[in-house]
mmCIF entry with sequence, helices, sheets and N, C-alpha, C, O atoms, coordinates in Angstrom:
data_MODEL
# 
_entry.id   MODEL 
# 
_entity.id                         1 
_entity.type                       polymer 
_entity.pdbx_number_of_molecules   1 
# 
_entity_poly.entity_id                      1 
_entity_poly.type                           'polypeptide(L)' 
_entity_poly.nstd_linkage                   no 
_entity_poly.nstd_monomer                   no 
_entity_poly.pdbx_seq_one_letter_code       RIFPNRESAIRLIGALLMEIDDKWIAGKKYLDMSEYLQWQEEQNQINDQSYIAYIR 
_entity_poly.pdbx_seq_one_letter_code_can   RIFPNRESAIRLIGALLMEIDDKWIAGKKYLDMSEYLQWQEEQNQINDQSYIAYIR 
_entity_poly.pdbx_strand_id                 A 
# 
loop_
_entity_poly_seq.entity_id 
_entity_poly_seq.num 
_entity_poly_seq.mon_id 
_entity_poly_seq.hetero 
1 1  ARG n 
1 2  ILE n 
1 3  PHE n 
1 4  PRO n 
1 5  ASN n 
1 6  ARG n 
1 7  GLU n 
1 8  SER n 
1 9  ALA n 
1 10 ILE n 
1 11 ARG n 
1 12 LEU n 
1 13 ILE n 
1 14 GLY n 
1 15 ALA n 
1 16 LEU n 
1 17 LEU n 
1 18 MET n 
1 19 GLU n 
1 20 ILE n 
1 21 ASP n 
1 22 ASP n 
1 23 LYS n 
1 24 TRP n 
1 25 ILE n 
1 26 ALA n 
1 27 GLY n 
1 28 LYS n 
1 29 LYS n 
1 30 TYR n 
1 31 LEU n 
1 32 ASP n 
1 33 MET n 
1 34 SER n 
1 35 GLU n 
1 36 TYR n 
1 37 LEU n 
1 38 GLN n 
1 39 TRP n 
1 40 GLN n 
1 41 GLU n 
1 42 GLU n 
1 43 GLN n 
1 44 ASN n 
1 45 GLN n 
1 46 ILE n 
1 47 ASN n 
1 48 ASP n 
1 49 GLN n 
1 50 SER n 
1 51 TYR n 
1 52 ILE n 
1 53 ALA n 
1 54 TYR n 
1 55 ILE n 
1 56 ARG n 
# 
_struct_asym.id          A 
_struct_asym.entity_id   1 
# 
loop_
_struct_conf.conf_type_id 
_struct_conf.id 
_struct_conf.pdbx_PDB_helix_id 
_struct_conf.beg_label_comp_id 
_struct_conf.beg_label_asym_id 
_struct_conf.beg_label_seq_id 
_struct_conf.pdbx_beg_PDB_ins_code 
_struct_conf.end_label_comp_id 
_struct_conf.end_label_asym_id 
_struct_conf.end_label_seq_id 
_struct_conf.pdbx_end_PDB_ins_code 
_struct_conf.beg_auth_comp_id 
_struct_conf.beg_auth_asym_id 
_struct_conf.beg_auth_seq_id 
_struct_conf.end_auth_comp_id 
_struct_conf.end_auth_asym_id 
_struct_conf.end_auth_seq_id 
_struct_conf.pdbx_PDB_helix_class 
_struct_conf.details 
_struct_conf.pdbx_PDB_helix_length 
HELX_P HELX_P1 AA1 ARG A 6  ? ALA A 26 ? ARG A 6  ALA A 26 1 ? 21 
HELX_P HELX_P2 AA2 MET A 33 ? ILE A 55 ? MET A 33 ILE A 55 1 ? 23 
# 
_struct_conf_type.id          HELX_P 
_struct_conf_type.criteria    ? 
_struct_conf_type.reference   ? 
# 
loop_
_atom_site.group_PDB 
_atom_site.id 
_atom_site.type_symbol 
_atom_site.label_atom_id 
_atom_site.label_alt_id 
_atom_site.label_comp_id 
_atom_site.label_asym_id 
_atom_site.label_entity_id 
_atom_site.label_seq_id 
_atom_site.pdbx_PDB_ins_code 
_atom_site.Cartn_x 
_atom_site.Cartn_y 
_atom_site.Cartn_z 
_atom_site.occupancy 
_atom_site.B_iso_or_equiv 
_atom_site.pdbx_formal_charge 
_atom_site.auth_seq_id 
_atom_site.auth_comp_id 
_atom_site.auth_asym_id 
_atom_site.auth_atom_id 
_atom_site.pdbx_PDB_model_num 
ATOM 1   N N  . ARG A 1 1  ? 13.461  -21.747 -29.134 1.00 0.00 ? 1  ARG A N  1 
ATOM 2   C CA . ARG A 1 1  ? 13.496  -20.366 -28.637 1.00 0.00 ? 1  ARG A CA 1 
ATOM 3   C C  . ARG A 1 1  ? 12.105  -19.754 -28.680 1.00 0.00 ? 1  ARG A C  1 
ATOM 4   O O  . ARG A 1 1  ? 11.373  -19.908 -29.657 1.00 0.00 ? 1  ARG A O  1 
ATOM 5   N N  . ILE A 1 2  ? 11.771  -19.091 -27.655 1.00 0.00 ? 2  ILE A N  1 
ATOM 6   C CA . ILE A 1 2  ? 10.462  -18.418 -27.593 1.00 0.00 ? 2  ILE A CA 1 
ATOM 7   C C  . ILE A 1 2  ? 10.561  -17.058 -28.260 1.00 0.00 ? 2  ILE A C  1 
ATOM 8   O O  . ILE A 1 2  ? 9.681   -16.668 -29.028 1.00 0.00 ? 2  ILE A O  1 
ATOM 9   N N  . PHE A 1 3  ? 11.639  -16.334 -27.963 1.00 0.00 ? 3  PHE A N  1 
ATOM 10  C CA . PHE A 1 3  ? 11.833  -15.003 -28.547 1.00 0.00 ? 3  PHE A CA 1 
ATOM 11  C C  . PHE A 1 3  ? 12.964  -15.037 -29.560 1.00 0.00 ? 3  PHE A C  1 
ATOM 12  O O  . PHE A 1 3  ? 13.942  -15.760 -29.371 1.00 0.00 ? 3  PHE A O  1 
ATOM 13  N N  . PRO A 1 4  ? 12.845  -14.271 -30.622 1.00 0.00 ? 4  PRO A N  1 
ATOM 14  C CA . PRO A 1 4  ? 13.893  -14.286 -31.640 1.00 0.00 ? 4  PRO A CA 1 
ATOM 15  C C  . PRO A 1 4  ? 15.218  -13.706 -31.139 1.00 0.00 ? 4  PRO A C  1 
ATOM 16  O O  . PRO A 1 4  ? 16.289  -14.127 -31.576 1.00 0.00 ? 4  PRO A O  1 
ATOM 17  N N  . ASN A 1 5  ? 15.142  -12.747 -30.228 1.00 0.00 ? 5  ASN A N  1 
ATOM 18  C CA . ASN A 1 5  ? 16.372  -12.182 -29.650 1.00 0.00 ? 5  ASN A CA 1 
ATOM 19  C C  . ASN A 1 5  ? 16.085  -11.600 -28.273 1.00 0.00 ? 5  ASN A C  1 
ATOM 20  O O  . ASN A 1 5  ? 14.938  -11.506 -27.834 1.00 0.00 ? 5  ASN A O  1 
ATOM 21  N N  . ARG A 1 6  ? 17.157  -11.216 -27.616 1.00 0.00 ? 6  ARG A N  1 
ATOM 22  C CA . ARG A 1 6  ? 17.035  -10.735 -26.243 1.00 0.00 ? 6  ARG A CA 1 
ATOM 23  C C  . ARG A 1 6  ? 16.244  -9.429  -26.171 1.00 0.00 ? 6  ARG A C  1 
ATOM 24  O O  . ARG A 1 6  ? 15.468  -9.236  -25.235 1.00 0.00 ? 6  ARG A O  1 
ATOM 25  N N  . GLU A 1 7  ? 16.420  -8.552  -27.117 1.00 0.00 ? 7  GLU A N  1 
ATOM 26  C CA . GLU A 1 7  ? 15.757  -7.242  -27.116 1.00 0.00 ? 7  GLU A CA 1 
ATOM 27  C C  . GLU A 1 7  ? 14.235  -7.401  -27.178 1.00 0.00 ? 7  GLU A C  1 
ATOM 28  O O  . GLU A 1 7  ? 13.511  -6.650  -26.524 1.00 0.00 ? 7  GLU A O  1 
ATOM 29  N N  . SER A 1 8  ? 13.744  -8.370  -27.955 1.00 0.00 ? 8  SER A N  1 
ATOM 30  C CA . SER A 1 8  ? 12.288  -8.566  -28.017 1.00 0.00 ? 8  SER A CA 1 
ATOM 31  C C  . SER A 1 8  ? 11.737  -9.060  -26.683 1.00 0.00 ? 8  SER A C  1 
ATOM 32  O O  . SER A 1 8  ? 10.635  -8.674  -26.295 1.00 0.00 ? 8  SER A O  1 
ATOM 33  N N  . ALA A 1 9  ? 12.480  -9.904  -25.978 1.00 0.00 ? 9  ALA A N  1 
ATOM 34  C CA . ALA A 1 9  ? 12.056  -10.336 -24.652 1.00 0.00 ? 9  ALA A CA 1 
ATOM 35  C C  . ALA A 1 9  ? 12.009  -9.172  -23.679 1.00 0.00 ? 9  ALA A C  1 
ATOM 36  O O  . ALA A 1 9  ? 11.079  -9.050  -22.882 1.00 0.00 ? 9  ALA A O  1 
ATOM 37  N N  . ILE A 1 10 ? 13.023  -8.317  -23.753 1.00 0.00 ? 10 ILE A N  1 
ATOM 38  C CA . ILE A 1 10 ? 13.078  -7.161  -22.869 1.00 0.00 ? 10 ILE A CA 1 
ATOM 39  C C  . ILE A 1 10 ? 11.927  -6.198  -23.160 1.00 0.00 ? 10 ILE A C  1 
ATOM 40  O O  . ILE A 1 10 ? 11.358  -5.627  -22.230 1.00 0.00 ? 10 ILE A O  1 
ATOM 41  N N  . ARG A 1 11 ? 11.576  -6.008  -24.427 1.00 0.00 ? 11 ARG A N  1 
ATOM 42  C CA . ARG A 1 11 ? 10.448  -5.149  -24.801 1.00 0.00 ? 11 ARG A CA 1 
ATOM 43  C C  . ARG A 1 11 ? 9.138   -5.697  -24.232 1.00 0.00 ? 11 ARG A C  1 
ATOM 44  O O  . ARG A 1 11 ? 8.324   -4.948  -23.692 1.00 0.00 ? 11 ARG A O  1 
ATOM 45  N N  . LEU A 1 12 ? 8.946   -7.009  -24.358 1.00 0.00 ? 12 LEU A N  1 
ATOM 46  C CA . LEU A 1 12 ? 7.713   -7.629  -23.842 1.00 0.00 ? 12 LEU A CA 1 
ATOM 47  C C  . LEU A 1 12 ? 7.637   -7.489  -22.323 1.00 0.00 ? 12 LEU A C  1 
ATOM 48  O O  . LEU A 1 12 ? 6.598   -7.111  -21.782 1.00 0.00 ? 12 LEU A O  1 
ATOM 49  N N  . ILE A 1 13 ? 8.708   -7.787  -21.655 1.00 0.00 ? 13 ILE A N  1 
ATOM 50  C CA . ILE A 1 13 ? 8.717   -7.693  -20.186 1.00 0.00 ? 13 ILE A CA 1 
ATOM 51  C C  . ILE A 1 13 ? 8.493   -6.257  -19.754 1.00 0.00 ? 13 ILE A C  1 
ATOM 52  O O  . ILE A 1 13 ? 7.768   -6.011  -18.790 1.00 0.00 ? 13 ILE A O  1 
ATOM 53  N N  . GLY A 1 14 ? 9.098   -5.312  -20.443 1.00 0.00 ? 14 GLY A N  1 
ATOM 54  C CA . GLY A 1 14 ? 8.904   -3.899  -20.121 1.00 0.00 ? 14 GLY A CA 1 
ATOM 55  C C  . GLY A 1 14 ? 7.451   -3.480  -20.307 1.00 0.00 ? 14 GLY A C  1 
ATOM 56  O O  . GLY A 1 14 ? 6.896   -2.757  -19.479 1.00 0.00 ? 14 GLY A O  1 
ATOM 57  N N  . ALA A 1 15 ? 6.835   -3.938  -21.401 1.00 0.00 ? 15 ALA A N  1 
ATOM 58  C CA . ALA A 1 15 ? 5.434   -3.604  -21.650 1.00 0.00 ? 15 ALA A CA 1 
ATOM 59  C C  . ALA A 1 15 ? 4.526   -4.199  -20.557 1.00 0.00 ? 15 ALA A C  1 
ATOM 60  O O  . ALA A 1 15 ? 3.586   -3.547  -20.102 1.00 0.00 ? 15 ALA A O  1 
ATOM 61  N N  . LEU A 1 16 ? 4.813   -5.418  -20.149 1.00 0.00 ? 16 LEU A N  1 
ATOM 62  C CA . LEU A 1 16 ? 4.022   -6.066  -19.099 1.00 0.00 ? 16 LEU A CA 1 
ATOM 63  C C  . LEU A 1 16 ? 4.174   -5.308  -17.784 1.00 0.00 ? 16 LEU A C  1 
ATOM 64  O O  . LEU A 1 16 ? 3.189   -5.086  -17.080 1.00 0.00 ? 16 LEU A O  1 
ATOM 65  N N  . LEU A 1 17 ? 5.384   -4.914  -17.451 1.00 0.00 ? 17 LEU A N  1 
ATOM 66  C CA . LEU A 1 17 ? 5.602   -4.181  -16.204 1.00 0.00 ? 17 LEU A CA 1 
ATOM 67  C C  . LEU A 1 17 ? 4.916   -2.840  -16.228 1.00 0.00 ? 17 LEU A C  1 
ATOM 68  O O  . LEU A 1 17 ? 4.391   -2.405  -15.203 1.00 0.00 ? 17 LEU A O  1 
ATOM 69  N N  . MET A 1 18 ? 4.903   -2.163  -17.371 1.00 0.00 ? 18 MET A N  1 
ATOM 70  C CA . MET A 1 18 ? 4.200   -0.880  -17.474 1.00 0.00 ? 18 MET A CA 1 
ATOM 71  C C  . MET A 1 18 ? 2.691   -1.080  -17.302 1.00 0.00 ? 18 MET A C  1 
ATOM 72  O O  . MET A 1 18 ? 2.026   -0.251  -16.680 1.00 0.00 ? 18 MET A O  1 
ATOM 73  N N  . GLU A 1 19 ? 2.157   -2.154  -17.838 1.00 0.00 ? 19 GLU A N  1 
ATOM 74  C CA . GLU A 1 19 ? 0.736   -2.429  -17.706 1.00 0.00 ? 19 GLU A CA 1 
ATOM 75  C C  . GLU A 1 19 ? 0.381   -2.718  -16.271 1.00 0.00 ? 19 GLU A C  1 
ATOM 76  O O  . GLU A 1 19 ? -0.639  -2.239  -15.774 1.00 0.00 ? 19 GLU A O  1 
ATOM 77  N N  . ILE A 1 20 ? 1.214   -3.502  -15.588 1.00 0.00 ? 20 ILE A N  1 
ATOM 78  C CA . ILE A 1 20 ? 0.966   -3.806  -14.180 1.00 0.00 ? 20 ILE A CA 1 
ATOM 79  C C  . ILE A 1 20 ? 1.030   -2.512  -13.362 1.00 0.00 ? 20 ILE A C  1 
ATOM 80  O O  . ILE A 1 20 ? 0.199   -2.301  -12.479 1.00 0.00 ? 20 ILE A O  1 
ATOM 81  N N  . ASP A 1 21 ? 1.993   -1.660  -13.642 1.00 0.00 ? 21 ASP A N  1 
ATOM 82  C CA . ASP A 1 21 ? 2.134   -0.389  -12.899 1.00 0.00 ? 21 ASP A CA 1 
ATOM 83  C C  . ASP A 1 21 ? 0.882   0.467   -13.111 1.00 0.00 ? 21 ASP A C  1 
ATOM 84  O O  . ASP A 1 21 ? 0.376   1.063   -12.160 1.00 0.00 ? 21 ASP A O  1 
ATOM 85  N N  . ASP A 1 22 ? 0.383   0.532   -14.341 1.00 0.00 ? 22 ASP A N  1 
ATOM 86  C CA . ASP A 1 22 ? -0.827  1.309   -14.606 1.00 0.00 ? 22 ASP A CA 1 
ATOM 87  C C  . ASP A 1 22 ? -2.008  0.768   -13.838 1.00 0.00 ? 22 ASP A C  1 
ATOM 88  O O  . ASP A 1 22 ? -2.819  1.542   -13.327 1.00 0.00 ? 22 ASP A O  1 
ATOM 89  N N  . LYS A 1 23 ? -2.126  -0.556  -13.744 1.00 0.00 ? 23 LYS A N  1 
ATOM 90  C CA . LYS A 1 23 ? -3.238  -1.151  -12.990 1.00 0.00 ? 23 LYS A CA 1 
ATOM 91  C C  . LYS A 1 23 ? -3.121  -0.822  -11.501 1.00 0.00 ? 23 LYS A C  1 
ATOM 92  O O  . LYS A 1 23 ? -4.125  -0.563  -10.838 1.00 0.00 ? 23 LYS A O  1 
ATOM 93  N N  . TRP A 1 24 ? -1.907  -0.833  -10.983 1.00 0.00 ? 24 TRP A N  1 
ATOM 94  C CA . TRP A 1 24 ? -1.728  -0.518  -9.562  1.00 0.00 ? 24 TRP A CA 1 
ATOM 95  C C  . TRP A 1 24 ? -2.079  0.926   -9.268  1.00 0.00 ? 24 TRP A C  1 
ATOM 96  O O  . TRP A 1 24 ? -2.683  1.226   -8.238  1.00 0.00 ? 24 TRP A O  1 
ATOM 97  N N  . ILE A 1 25 ? -1.699  1.831   -10.178 1.00 0.00 ? 25 ILE A N  1 
ATOM 98  C CA . ILE A 1 25 ? -1.968  3.235   -9.959  1.00 0.00 ? 25 ILE A CA 1 
ATOM 99  C C  . ILE A 1 25 ? -3.463  3.514   -10.024 1.00 0.00 ? 25 ILE A C  1 
ATOM 100 O O  . ILE A 1 25 ? -3.986  4.266   -9.202  1.00 0.00 ? 25 ILE A O  1 
ATOM 101 N N  . ALA A 1 26 ? -4.156  2.921   -10.986 1.00 0.00 ? 26 ALA A N  1 
ATOM 102 C CA . ALA A 1 26 ? -5.575  3.205   -11.207 1.00 0.00 ? 26 ALA A CA 1 
ATOM 103 C C  . ALA A 1 26 ? -6.473  2.202   -10.475 1.00 0.00 ? 26 ALA A C  1 
ATOM 104 O O  . ALA A 1 26 ? -7.696  2.261   -10.603 1.00 0.00 ? 26 ALA A O  1 
ATOM 105 N N  . GLY A 1 27 ? -5.888  1.305   -9.727  1.00 0.00 ? 27 GLY A N  1 
ATOM 106 C CA . GLY A 1 27 ? -6.639  0.231   -9.093  1.00 0.00 ? 27 GLY A CA 1 
ATOM 107 C C  . GLY A 1 27 ? -7.522  0.716   -7.966  1.00 0.00 ? 27 GLY A C  1 
ATOM 108 O O  . GLY A 1 27 ? -7.458  1.866   -7.531  1.00 0.00 ? 27 GLY A O  1 
ATOM 109 N N  . LYS A 1 28 ? -8.343  -0.204  -7.515  1.00 0.00 ? 28 LYS A N  1 
ATOM 110 C CA . LYS A 1 28 ? -9.247  0.109   -6.412  1.00 0.00 ? 28 LYS A CA 1 
ATOM 111 C C  . LYS A 1 28 ? -8.483  0.172   -5.096  1.00 0.00 ? 28 LYS A C  1 
ATOM 112 O O  . LYS A 1 28 ? -7.428  -0.442  -4.935  1.00 0.00 ? 28 LYS A O  1 
ATOM 113 N N  . LYS A 1 29 ? -9.035  0.917   -4.181  1.00 0.00 ? 29 LYS A N  1 
ATOM 114 C CA . LYS A 1 29 ? -8.463  0.983   -2.846  1.00 0.00 ? 29 LYS A CA 1 
ATOM 115 C C  . LYS A 1 29 ? -9.129  -0.122  -2.026  1.00 0.00 ? 29 LYS A C  1 
ATOM 116 O O  . LYS A 1 29 ? -10.331 -0.074  -1.763  1.00 0.00 ? 29 LYS A O  1 
ATOM 117 N N  . TYR A 1 30 ? -8.349  -1.098  -1.635  1.00 0.00 ? 30 TYR A N  1 
ATOM 118 C CA . TYR A 1 30 ? -8.924  -2.234  -0.944  1.00 0.00 ? 30 TYR A CA 1 
ATOM 119 C C  . TYR A 1 30 ? -8.996  -2.025  0.563   1.00 0.00 ? 30 TYR A C  1 
ATOM 120 O O  . TYR A 1 30 ? -9.811  -2.656  1.237   1.00 0.00 ? 30 TYR A O  1 
ATOM 121 N N  . LEU A 1 31 ? -8.169  -1.164  1.087   1.00 0.00 ? 31 LEU A N  1 
ATOM 122 C CA . LEU A 1 31 ? -8.176  -0.934  2.517   1.00 0.00 ? 31 LEU A CA 1 
ATOM 123 C C  . LEU A 1 31 ? -8.705  0.478   2.795   1.00 0.00 ? 31 LEU A C  1 
ATOM 124 O O  . LEU A 1 31 ? -8.210  1.462   2.245   1.00 0.00 ? 31 LEU A O  1 
ATOM 125 N N  . ASP A 1 32 ? -9.699  0.550   3.642   1.00 0.00 ? 32 ASP A N  1 
ATOM 126 C CA . ASP A 1 32 ? -10.230 1.852   4.042   1.00 0.00 ? 32 ASP A CA 1 
ATOM 127 C C  . ASP A 1 32 ? -9.519  2.221   5.337   1.00 0.00 ? 32 ASP A C  1 
ATOM 128 O O  . ASP A 1 32 ? -9.802  1.658   6.394   1.00 0.00 ? 32 ASP A O  1 
ATOM 129 N N  . MET A 1 33 ? -8.621  3.146   5.245   1.00 0.00 ? 33 MET A N  1 
ATOM 130 C CA . MET A 1 33 ? -7.781  3.495   6.400   1.00 0.00 ? 33 MET A CA 1 
ATOM 131 C C  . MET A 1 33 ? -8.508  4.390   7.397   1.00 0.00 ? 33 MET A C  1 
ATOM 132 O O  . MET A 1 33 ? -7.990  4.615   8.491   1.00 0.00 ? 33 MET A O  1 
ATOM 133 N N  . SER A 1 34 ? -9.686  4.907   7.063   1.00 0.00 ? 34 SER A N  1 
ATOM 134 C CA . SER A 1 34 ? -10.349 5.830   7.993   1.00 0.00 ? 34 SER A CA 1 
ATOM 135 C C  . SER A 1 34 ? -10.724 5.130   9.290   1.00 0.00 ? 34 SER A C  1 
ATOM 136 O O  . SER A 1 34 ? -10.583 5.716   10.363  1.00 0.00 ? 34 SER A O  1 
ATOM 137 N N  . GLU A 1 35 ? -11.193 3.905   9.219   1.00 0.00 ? 35 GLU A N  1 
ATOM 138 C CA . GLU A 1 35 ? -11.547 3.178   10.447  1.00 0.00 ? 35 GLU A CA 1 
ATOM 139 C C  . GLU A 1 35 ? -10.309 2.909   11.290  1.00 0.00 ? 35 GLU A C  1 
ATOM 140 O O  . GLU A 1 35 ? -10.340 3.046   12.513  1.00 0.00 ? 35 GLU A O  1 
ATOM 141 N N  . TYR A 1 36 ? -9.228  2.528   10.635  1.00 0.00 ? 36 TYR A N  1 
ATOM 142 C CA . TYR A 1 36 ? -7.986  2.272   11.370  1.00 0.00 ? 36 TYR A CA 1 
ATOM 143 C C  . TYR A 1 36 ? -7.479  3.561   12.044  1.00 0.00 ? 36 TYR A C  1 
ATOM 144 O O  . TYR A 1 36 ? -7.069  3.540   13.205  1.00 0.00 ? 36 TYR A O  1 
ATOM 145 N N  . LEU A 1 37 ? -7.513  4.667   11.312  1.00 0.00 ? 37 LEU A N  1 
ATOM 146 C CA . LEU A 1 37 ? -7.051  5.928   11.865  1.00 0.00 ? 37 LEU A CA 1 
ATOM 147 C C  . LEU A 1 37 ? -7.891  6.378   13.029  1.00 0.00 ? 37 LEU A C  1 
ATOM 148 O O  . LEU A 1 37 ? -7.376  6.933   13.999  1.00 0.00 ? 37 LEU A O  1 
ATOM 149 N N  . GLN A 1 38 ? -9.203  6.138   12.938  1.00 0.00 ? 38 GLN A N  1 
ATOM 150 C CA . GLN A 1 38 ? -10.095 6.487   14.056  1.00 0.00 ? 38 GLN A CA 1 
ATOM 151 C C  . GLN A 1 38 ? -9.768  5.621   15.255  1.00 0.00 ? 38 GLN A C  1 
ATOM 152 O O  . GLN A 1 38 ? -9.699  6.127   16.375  1.00 0.00 ? 38 GLN A O  1 
ATOM 153 N N  . TRP A 1 39 ? -9.564  4.326   15.050  1.00 0.00 ? 39 TRP A N  1 
ATOM 154 C CA . TRP A 1 39 ? -9.197  3.415   16.136  1.00 0.00 ? 39 TRP A CA 1 
ATOM 155 C C  . TRP A 1 39 ? -7.863  3.831   16.756  1.00 0.00 ? 39 TRP A C  1 
ATOM 156 O O  . TRP A 1 39 ? -7.708  3.807   17.977  1.00 0.00 ? 39 TRP A O  1 
ATOM 157 N N  . GLN A 1 40 ? -6.924  4.204   15.935  1.00 0.00 ? 40 GLN A N  1 
ATOM 158 C CA . GLN A 1 40 ? -5.605  4.609   16.416  1.00 0.00 ? 40 GLN A CA 1 
ATOM 159 C C  . GLN A 1 40 ? -5.714  5.870   17.270  1.00 0.00 ? 40 GLN A C  1 
ATOM 160 O O  . GLN A 1 40 ? -5.049  5.980   18.300  1.00 0.00 ? 40 GLN A O  1 
ATOM 161 N N  . GLU A 1 41 ? -6.536  6.807   16.856  1.00 0.00 ? 41 GLU A N  1 
ATOM 162 C CA . GLU A 1 41 ? -6.739  8.016   17.644  1.00 0.00 ? 41 GLU A CA 1 
ATOM 163 C C  . GLU A 1 41 ? -7.372  7.698   18.985  1.00 0.00 ? 41 GLU A C  1 
ATOM 164 O O  . GLU A 1 41 ? -6.978  8.258   20.009  1.00 0.00 ? 41 GLU A O  1 
ATOM 165 N N  . GLU A 1 42 ? -8.359  6.794   18.988  1.00 0.00 ? 42 GLU A N  1 
ATOM 166 C CA . GLU A 1 42 ? -8.985  6.395   20.257  1.00 0.00 ? 42 GLU A CA 1 
ATOM 167 C C  . GLU A 1 42 ? -7.972  5.730   21.166  1.00 0.00 ? 42 GLU A C  1 
ATOM 168 O O  . GLU A 1 42 ? -7.985  5.968   22.373  1.00 0.00 ? 42 GLU A O  1 
ATOM 169 N N  . GLN A 1 43 ? -7.100  4.909   20.622  1.00 0.00 ? 43 GLN A N  1 
ATOM 170 C CA . GLN A 1 43 ? -6.082  4.242   21.424  1.00 0.00 ? 43 GLN A CA 1 
ATOM 171 C C  . GLN A 1 43 ? -5.099  5.251   22.008  1.00 0.00 ? 43 GLN A C  1 
ATOM 172 O O  . GLN A 1 43 ? -4.659  5.106   23.148  1.00 0.00 ? 43 GLN A O  1 
ATOM 173 N N  . ASN A 1 44 ? -4.761  6.260   21.234  1.00 0.00 ? 44 ASN A N  1 
ATOM 174 C CA . ASN A 1 44 ? -3.858  7.310   21.720  1.00 0.00 ? 44 ASN A CA 1 
ATOM 175 C C  . ASN A 1 44 ? -4.493  8.081   22.870  1.00 0.00 ? 44 ASN A C  1 
ATOM 176 O O  . ASN A 1 44 ? -3.810  8.426   23.834  1.00 0.00 ? 44 ASN A O  1 
ATOM 177 N N  . GLN A 1 45 ? -5.784  8.351   22.780  1.00 0.00 ? 45 GLN A N  1 
ATOM 178 C CA . GLN A 1 45 ? -6.476  9.070   23.852  1.00 0.00 ? 45 GLN A CA 1 
ATOM 179 C C  . GLN A 1 45 ? -6.538  8.231   25.108  1.00 0.00 ? 45 GLN A C  1 
ATOM 180 O O  . GLN A 1 45 ? -6.336  8.739   26.212  1.00 0.00 ? 45 GLN A O  1 
ATOM 181 N N  . ILE A 1 46 ? -6.818  6.931   24.946  1.00 0.00 ? 46 ILE A N  1 
ATOM 182 C CA . ILE A 1 46 ? -6.856  6.036   26.095  1.00 0.00 ? 46 ILE A CA 1 
ATOM 183 C C  . ILE A 1 46 ? -5.485  5.971   26.761  1.00 0.00 ? 46 ILE A C  1 
ATOM 184 O O  . ILE A 1 46 ? -5.379  6.031   27.986  1.00 0.00 ? 46 ILE A O  1 
ATOM 185 N N  . ASN A 1 47 ? -4.444  5.850   25.951  1.00 0.00 ? 47 ASN A N  1 
ATOM 186 C CA . ASN A 1 47 ? -3.082  5.773   26.499  1.00 0.00 ? 47 ASN A CA 1 
ATOM 187 C C  . ASN A 1 47 ? -2.701  7.088   27.191  1.00 0.00 ? 47 ASN A C  1 
ATOM 188 O O  . ASN A 1 47 ? -2.044  7.072   28.231  1.00 0.00 ? 47 ASN A O  1 
ATOM 189 N N  . ASP A 1 48 ? -3.106  8.209   26.626  1.00 0.00 ? 48 ASP A N  1 
ATOM 190 C CA . ASP A 1 48 ? -2.836  9.502   27.253  1.00 0.00 ? 48 ASP A CA 1 
ATOM 191 C C  . ASP A 1 48 ? -3.532  9.602   28.610  1.00 0.00 ? 48 ASP A C  1 
ATOM 192 O O  . ASP A 1 48 ? -2.934  10.055  29.586  1.00 0.00 ? 48 ASP A O  1 
ATOM 193 N N  . GLN A 1 49 ? -4.786  9.181   28.669  1.00 0.00 ? 49 GLN A N  1 
ATOM 194 C CA . GLN A 1 49 ? -5.534  9.233   29.933  1.00 0.00 ? 49 GLN A CA 1 
ATOM 195 C C  . GLN A 1 49 ? -4.914  8.289   30.958  1.00 0.00 ? 49 GLN A C  1 
ATOM 196 O O  . GLN A 1 49 ? -4.824  8.629   32.138  1.00 0.00 ? 49 GLN A O  1 
ATOM 197 N N  . SER A 1 50 ? -4.496  7.133   30.527  1.00 0.00 ? 50 SER A N  1 
ATOM 198 C CA . SER A 1 50 ? -3.858  6.171   31.446  1.00 0.00 ? 50 SER A CA 1 
ATOM 199 C C  . SER A 1 50 ? -2.543  6.751   31.991  1.00 0.00 ? 50 SER A C  1 
ATOM 200 O O  . SER A 1 50 ? -2.234  6.604   33.173  1.00 0.00 ? 50 SER A O  1 
ATOM 201 N N  . TYR A 1 51 ? -1.795  7.396   31.133  1.00 0.00 ? 51 TYR A N  1 
ATOM 202 C CA . TYR A 1 51 ? -0.512  7.984   31.554  1.00 0.00 ? 51 TYR A CA 1 
ATOM 203 C C  . TYR A 1 51 ? -0.739  9.101   32.543  1.00 0.00 ? 51 TYR A C  1 
ATOM 204 O O  . TYR A 1 51 ? -0.023  9.208   33.539  1.00 0.00 ? 51 TYR A O  1 
ATOM 205 N N  . ILE A 1 52 ? -1.749  9.953   32.275  1.00 0.00 ? 52 ILE A N  1 
ATOM 206 C CA . ILE A 1 52 ? -2.051  11.060  33.170  1.00 0.00 ? 52 ILE A CA 1 
ATOM 207 C C  . ILE A 1 52 ? -2.492  10.517  34.524  1.00 0.00 ? 52 ILE A C  1 
ATOM 208 O O  . ILE A 1 52 ? -2.065  11.032  35.557  1.00 0.00 ? 52 ILE A O  1 
ATOM 209 N N  . ALA A 1 53 ? -3.333  9.493   34.541  1.00 0.00 ? 53 ALA A N  1 
ATOM 210 C CA . ALA A 1 53 ? -3.776  8.911   35.793  1.00 0.00 ? 53 ALA A CA 1 
ATOM 211 C C  . ALA A 1 53 ? -2.600  8.265   36.541  1.00 0.00 ? 53 ALA A C  1 
ATOM 212 O O  . ALA A 1 53 ? -2.571  8.265   37.772  1.00 0.00 ? 53 ALA A O  1 
ATOM 213 N N  . TYR A 1 54 ? -1.650  7.727   35.809  1.00 0.00 ? 54 TYR A N  1 
ATOM 214 C CA . TYR A 1 54 ? -0.509  7.067   36.417  1.00 0.00 ? 54 TYR A CA 1 
ATOM 215 C C  . TYR A 1 54 ? 0.424   8.074   37.092  1.00 0.00 ? 54 TYR A C  1 
ATOM 216 O O  . TYR A 1 54 ? 0.946   7.798   38.171  1.00 0.00 ? 54 TYR A O  1 
ATOM 217 N N  . ILE A 1 55 ? 0.638   9.229   36.477  1.00 0.00 ? 55 ILE A N  1 
ATOM 218 C CA . ILE A 1 55 ? 1.581   10.185  37.038  1.00 0.00 ? 55 ILE A CA 1 
ATOM 219 C C  . ILE A 1 55 ? 0.974   11.017  38.155  1.00 0.00 ? 55 ILE A C  1 
ATOM 220 O O  . ILE A 1 55 ? 1.706   11.714  38.858  1.00 0.00 ? 55 ILE A O  1 
ATOM 221 N N  . ARG A 1 56 ? -0.317  10.969  38.337  1.00 0.00 ? 56 ARG A N  1 
ATOM 222 C CA . ARG A 1 56 ? -0.945  11.766  39.413  1.00 0.00 ? 56 ARG A CA 1 
ATOM 223 C C  . ARG A 1 56 ? -0.778  11.124  40.720  1.00 0.00 ? 56 ARG A C  1 
ATOM 224 O O  . ARG A 1 56 ? -1.240  11.653  41.731  1.00 0.00 ? 56 ARG A O  1 
# 
């Protein structure tokens, strides 16, 4: 047996999950969404212009 009882295993797993959660909350931002949002806005403008040209 690795753990003396079930409760000790649950305590360890709970502590590990809390640590992982803390790392996710305080972690680095890997994706910079500003470029994507700018691209998305440009695409929306292009689509709007295409639609306006189509209905004329």
